Each structure stands twice: as C-alpha cells, then as structure tokens.
C-alpha positions in Angstrom: 9.2 49.2 34.0 7.8 50.8 30.9 10.1 51.5 27.9 10.8 55.1 28.9 11.6 54.1 32.4 14.0 51.4 31.4 15.7 53.8 28.9 16.0 56.4 31.7 17.6 53.8 34.0 20.2 52.8 31.4 21.0 56.4 30.6 21.6 57.1 34.3 23.8 54.0 34.5 25.8 55.1 31.5 26.2 58.6 33.0 27.4 57.2 36.3 24.4 58.5 38.2 23.2 54.9 39.0 25.2 51.9 40.0 24.4 48.3 39.1 22.1 46.6 41.6 19.7 43.6 41.8 16.7 45.9 41.4 18.2 47.6 38.3 19.0 44.2 36.8 15.5 43.1 37.4 14.1 46.1 35.7 16.2 45.6 32.6 16.0 41.8 32.4 12.2 41.8 32.9 11.5 43.3 29.5 10.0 40.7 27.2 11.9 42.1 24.2 8.7 42.0 22.1 9.6 45.1 20.1 6.2 46.8 20.4 7.7 49.9 21.9 10.2 50.4 19.1 7.4 50.9 16.5 5.7 53.5 18.8 8.8 55.5 19.6 8.5 59.0 17.9 12.3 59.4 17.4 12.6 55.8 16.2 14.9 54.5 18.9 15.6 50.8 18.5 14.6 50.1 22.1 15.0 46.4 21.8 18.7 46.8 20.9 19.2 49.2 23.7 17.9 46.6 26.1 20.3 44.0 24.6 23.1 46.4 25.1 22.0 47.2 28.7 21.9 43.5 29.5 25.4 43.0 28.2 26.7 45.9 30.4 24.9 44.5 33.5 25.8 40.8 32.9 28.6 40.6 35.4 26.4 42.2 38.1 23.3 40.1 37.4 23.8 37.2 39.8 20.3 36.0 39.7 20.7 34.6 36.2 24.2 33.4 36.6 23.4 29.7 36.7 21.0 30.0 33.8 23.8 31.6 31.7 25.9 28.5 32.3 23.1 26.2 31.3 22.3 28.2 28.1 26.0 28.3 27.2 26.2 24.6 27.6 23.0 24.0 25.7 24.1 26.1 22.8 27.6 24.7 22.6 26.7 21.1 23.1 23.1 20.9 22.0 23.1 17.2 21.0 24.6 16.2 24.3 21.9 18.1 26.2 19.2 16.6 24.0 20.5 13.1 24.7 20.6 13.7 28.4 17.1 15.2 28.4 15.8 12.4 26.3 17.0 9.9 28.9 15.5 12.0 31.8 12.2 12.8 30.1 10.2 10.1 31.8 11.3 10.7 35.4 13.5 13.7 36.0 11.8 16.3 33.8 8.3 15.4 35.1 9.6 15.8 38.6 11.1 19.2 37.9 7.8 20.3 36.3 5.8 19.0 39.3 8.0 20.9 41.7 7.6 24.1 39.6 11.3 24.3 38.7 10.5 24.3 35.0 7.4 26.0 33.6 6.6 23.6 30.8 5.9 19.9 30.5 8.5 19.1 27.8 8.2 16.2 25.5 11.2 15.2 23.4 10.8 13.5 20.1 12.9 10.4 19.2 15.1 12.3 16.8 15.9 15.9 16.0 14.8 17.2 12.6 18.4 17.6 11.3 19.0 13.9 12.1 16.0 12.8 10.1 16.5 14.6 6.8 19.2 16.6 5.0 17.8 17.1 1.5 14.3 16.6 0.1 14.4 16.7 -3.7 11.4 16.9 -6.1 10.9 16.2 -9.8 10.5 19.2 -12.1 12.1 21.4 -9.5 10.9 25.0 -9.5 13.4 26.3 -6.9 15.6 25.5 -3.9 15.0 26.6 -0.3 17.2 26.2 2.8 15.4 25.7 6.1 16.8 27.4 9.2 15.4 25.0 11.7 16.1 26.9 14.9 16.5 25.0 18.2 12.8 24.6 19.1 11.8 23.1 15.7 14.9 20.9 15.5 14.8 19.5 19.0 11.2 19.9 20.2 8.9 20.1 17.1 10.5 18.1 14.2 7.0 17.4 12.8 6.6 21.1 12.1 9.7 21.0 10.0 8.5 17.9 8.2 5.2 19.7 7.5 7.1 22.6 6.0 9.1 20.3 3.8 5.9 18.6 2.6 4.3 21.9 1.6 7.4 23.2 -0.1 7.8 19.9 -2.0 4.2 20.1 -3.3 5.0 23.6 -4.6 8.0 22.3 -6.4 10.8 23.4 -4.1 13.8 21.3 -3.1 14.5 21.7 0.6 18.0 21.5 2.2 18.7 21.5 5.9 22.4 22.3 6.5 23.5 19.9 9.3 26.1 22.4 10.7 23.5 25.2 11.5 23.9 26.5 15.1 21.5 28.4 17.4 20.6 31.8 16.1 21.9 33.3 19.3 18.7 35.0 20.6 18.7 33.2 24.0 22.3 34.3 24.5 21.6 37.9 23.7 18.6 38.0 26.0 21.0 37.0 28.9 23.6 39.6 27.9 26.0 37.2 26.2 26.9 39.3 23.2 30.3 37.8 22.4 29.0 34.3 22.4 26.1 35.4 20.1 28.5 37.0 17.7 30.4 33.8 17.4 27.2 31.9 16.4 26.2 34.7 14.0 29.4 34.5 12.1 29.1 30.7 11.8 25.5 30.9 10.5 26.2 33.7 8.0 29.2 31.9 6.6 27.1 28.8 6.2 23.8 30.1 4.8 25.1 33.0 2.6 27.2 30.6 0.5 24.2 28.4 -0.3 22.7 28.6 -3.8 19.0 29.0 -2.7 16.1 31.2 -3.5 15.3 31.8 0.2 16.3 30.8 3.7 13.0 30.1 5.5 12.2 29.6 9.2 9.2 28.6 11.2 10.3 30.8 14.1 9.9 34.6 13.9 12.6 35.1 16.5 15.1 33.2 14.4 14.0 35.1 11.3 14.4 38.5 13.1 17.7 37.5 14.5 19.4 36.2 11.4 18.0 38.8 9.1 18.2 42.0 11.2 19.9 41.2 14.6 23.1 39.9 12.9 23.6 43.3 11.3 24.0 44.9 14.8 26.0 42.0 16.1 28.6 41.5 13.3 27.6 43.9 10.5 26.4 41.1 8.3 23.2 39.1 8.0 21.4 36.3 6.2 19.8 38.5 3.6 17.6 35.8 2.1 16.0 34.9 5.4 12.2 35.0 5.4 9.4 34.0 7.6 7.5 31.1 6.0 4.2 33.0 5.8 5.9 35.7 3.8 7.6 33.2 1.4 4.3 31.3 0.9 2.1 34.4 0.5 4.1 35.5 -2.5 3.2 32.1 -4.1 -0.4 31.9 -2.9 -1.6 31.6 -6.5 0.4 28.4 -6.8 -1.1 26.9 -3.7 -3.8 24.4 -4.8 -6.0 23.7 -1.9 -8.4 20.9 -1.2 -12.0 21.3 0.0 -10.6 22.6 3.2 -9.0 22.0 6.6 -10.7 19.0 8.2 -10.4 20.2 11.8 -12.7 22.8 13.3 -13.3 25.7 10.9 -13.6 28.7 13.2 -10.2 29.8 14.1 -8.3 32.6 15.8 -4.9 33.7 14.6 -2.4 34.6 17.4 0.2 37.1 16.2 3.7 36.3 17.5 5.2 39.5 18.8 8.3 39.5 16.8 6.4 38.7 13.6 3.9 41.5 14.2 6.0 44.2 15.7 9.5 43.6 14.4 8.9 42.0 11.0 5.6 43.7 10.3 3.9 40.5 9.1 0.2 40.4 9.9 -1.8 40.1 6.6 0.1 37.2 5.1 -0.7 34.4 7.6 -4.3 35.4 7.8 -4.7 35.2 4.0 -3.1 31.8 3.9 -5.4 30.5 6.7 -8.4 31.8 4.7 -7.1 30.1 1.6 -7.2 26.9 3.6 -11.0 27.2 4.0 -11.0 28.4 7.6 -13.1 31.2 9.0 -11.1 33.6 11.0 -12.6 35.3 14.1 -11.1 38.4 15.6 -10.2 39.1 19.2 -10.8 42.6 20.7 -7.1 43.2 21.0 -3.7 41.7 20.3 -2.2 39.9 23.3 1.3 38.7 24.0 1.2 35.1 25.2 4.0 35.8 27.7 6.5 33.2 26.4 9.4 35.5 25.3 12.1 32.8 25.4 14.0 32.7 28.7 11.6 35.3 30.2 9.1 32.4 30.8 11.8 30.8 33.0 13.2 33.8 34.7 9.9 35.6 35.3 7.4 32.8 35.6 4.8 34.6 37.6 4.8 37.6 35.2 4.7 35.2 32.3 1.7 33.4 33.7 -0.2 36.7 34.3 0.4 37.7 30.7 -0.8 34.3 29.6 -3.9 34.5 31.7 -4.8 37.8 30.3 -4.3 36.4 26.8 -6.4 33.4 27.5 -9.2 35.5 28.9 -9.3 37.6 25.8 -9.3 34.6 23.4 -12.0 32.7 25.3 -14.4 35.5 24.4 -14.0 34.8 20.6 -15.6 31.3 20.6 -12.8 30.0 18.3 -12.5 26.2 17.9 -8.9 26.4 16.9 -5.9 28.7 17.6 -3.4 29.1 14.8 0.0 30.8 15.3 3.3 31.0 13.5 5.7 30.5 16.4 6.8 27.3 18.2 7.3 29.3 21.4 3.8 30.6 21.3 2.5 27.0 20.8 4.4 25.9 23.9 3.0 28.7 26.0 -0.6 28.7 24.7 -0.8 24.9 25.1 -0.3 25.5 28.9 -3.5 27.4 29.1 -7.0 26.3 30.0 -8.5 27.3 26.6 -9.2 23.6 25.8 -8.7 24.3 22.1 -6.1 22.9 19.8 -3.1 25.2 19.2 -1.4 24.6 15.9 1.3 26.1 13.7 0.2 27.8 10.4 2.3 25.3 8.5 0.2 22.4 9.9 -3.0 24.0 8.6 -1.4 24.5 5.1 -0.1 20.9 5.0 -3.5 19.4 5.7 -5.3 21.7 3.3 -2.8 21.5 0.4 -3.5 19.0 -2.3 -0.6 16.6 -2.2 1.3 15.6 -5.3 3.2 12.3 -5.5 6.7 12.0 -5.7 9.2 13.3 -3.3 12.4 11.5 -2.7 14.3 11.7 0.5 18.1 11.9 0.3 
C-alpha cells in the first residue's frame, strides 16, 4: 500500500500480468492522493497523476464505489438541487445518518450558498480586481469563510467578483476515476475564469487551487493560470496589511499544513508569516501530520481516515496550542471531529479579525 507497491500493481495491470479485482481496487483507491510521495520520488514520477489514471482504468471494475459515483455525479451536475434537499433534511435525516455511522461528519448547512449571497463587492479607490473560485465546500458549507475573504480583500483595496456559473473543480470526480466528467468541468471553468479581467483567481481550498492551476493541464492541456492560494496572494502584499493590536482569541496557535498546499503547491512559509503578522505566537509540532480527510477518502475508508486523524490529534495535543489554524475547509471539517477541544479556524478568519477595517464597501 506504499507508493512503490501501488505503482508496481498498476504496472502489472498495464502489462496484463494482473487482472482487476476487489483487492486491487482497494489498494489503488485507498491512496489519500496527498502528493507527499511525488516530491520524494528520485526520478520525479508524478505518482498522484498515475493514481488518477489507475482509478480511471479500474473504474468499471470497482463495484464498491459504484453508488458513490452516482451520488457524486448527481451532486456535481445538480448541486443546487442537492443543497436544497439536504437543507430540508438537515434536522432529521442527516443527524440520523450520522448517528447510524452512514456519514462520517455532522454536516450543518447554512441558509444560503455564498454565490447566492454576493456576486460583486466593489471598493472606492480600487487597487485591483480579484475573482474568487469558491469551490463546493466554501460555497455550500462555509460561506462565512468566503465573506471573510471578501472583507480582507476589500480592506486591501481589491474589488472581488464571484462568477455565478462556476462549477466544481472536478477533484472529487477524478478521485473516483471519472476523468471524462472532470474534463467537462475543467473546460467550463477555464473558459469562464480565463476570460475575466482580474489580477488573480484566489481560492480558500488548496485542492481547488491545485486542480484548476495544475491538474487541468493534464486533463485538457489548459489551466487557470492566475489561480493562487489565498496565503500566497496575501503574502505578496503583507506590507499593505495594516494589523490591529492583535487577534482577540487565544494567542498560542498551531498551524496545520493541508497536504496539497504543503506537498503539491509548496506553500508553507506564507501562512505562518501571515499568522505571526496577526500577533499570534506559533508553536511547532514534532512532525507534520495529515488529518485524514482527503475528500471522498473520509467516506470510502472511514476507519483508516479515523486512525490518521487520531494520530494527528495525539501529536497536536502535545503542543499545548490554544488554537489550530489551517488553510483548508476540508481539514477544518476533519479536525473539528477530534477531541482536541480547541477551536479550528481558517487562516482567513484570523486575518479578518486582526486586520484594521476601513469603511466603505458596497455590495452589488
């Protein structure tokens, strides 16, 4: 189940020395796709992309995730319908599913998705223009994170636009071997965002950033070139960020590196510098730990996901941190399940609270 083992299995499958089987599917679909192995591979093999390709090849023989593929297809193609149904069921049906262990998370749906709340946020004396790639989790589960980002960017003098016709980045589809469906979404998003006259396309989700900036090149030979993680975009403007006395919540914090941000996008310094600029003391853990979320992995391999989370929590408990800060909505969802009894917040929430607000933003 290590990277070399999985590559050897796929090579044997390609050579005809191995036939598709439930065990082979489990080995290939149990990878978290974190990308850590790619950076360590001496020949520079993009192991994550090999895993995606292997899953596409094995898709027809992978019966265990057949129903999940149907659900994810429906959710991606009719997201507003699924959101409406889930909102109706959130008080009875979803708690029942959680209690029975059929879903790993206690999901709370906001009253409105982010893209329904705001389309354009303009500012006086505009310094620039930024498009927000909301991603599914921020749009449907964490709209306040998007609003926090809009507030920070407005204070810095940036107009923010949220294209209403954005679709899912396609990462959940690719993780289930649905390459053709992911390609369709990639073409729609690149046509939409690449024609915008903006300084950057920013995202609060590292997986979305990785997918639209790099993954799309493999999928369709094109990408959203201006895509950036929000910490990278803000770090370049750190001199413009005027902070107040500091963050009012507990001051001793631990930063949790999202795997895709750390391994695939090589972003580690920037969020830490921004947290320090907010007046928070950072503590270090003895090692980096994956939280075990990994998208659909938390659903298809719940026991494995829980073991990874438990190891992460054990490591973090040793630090004595009062607050956990991360840069990924998926990591927030997973870490909030733990018994750390510490707040888990997104980097953008820290910056919003610490940033001196200026008057005058108008919502259109």
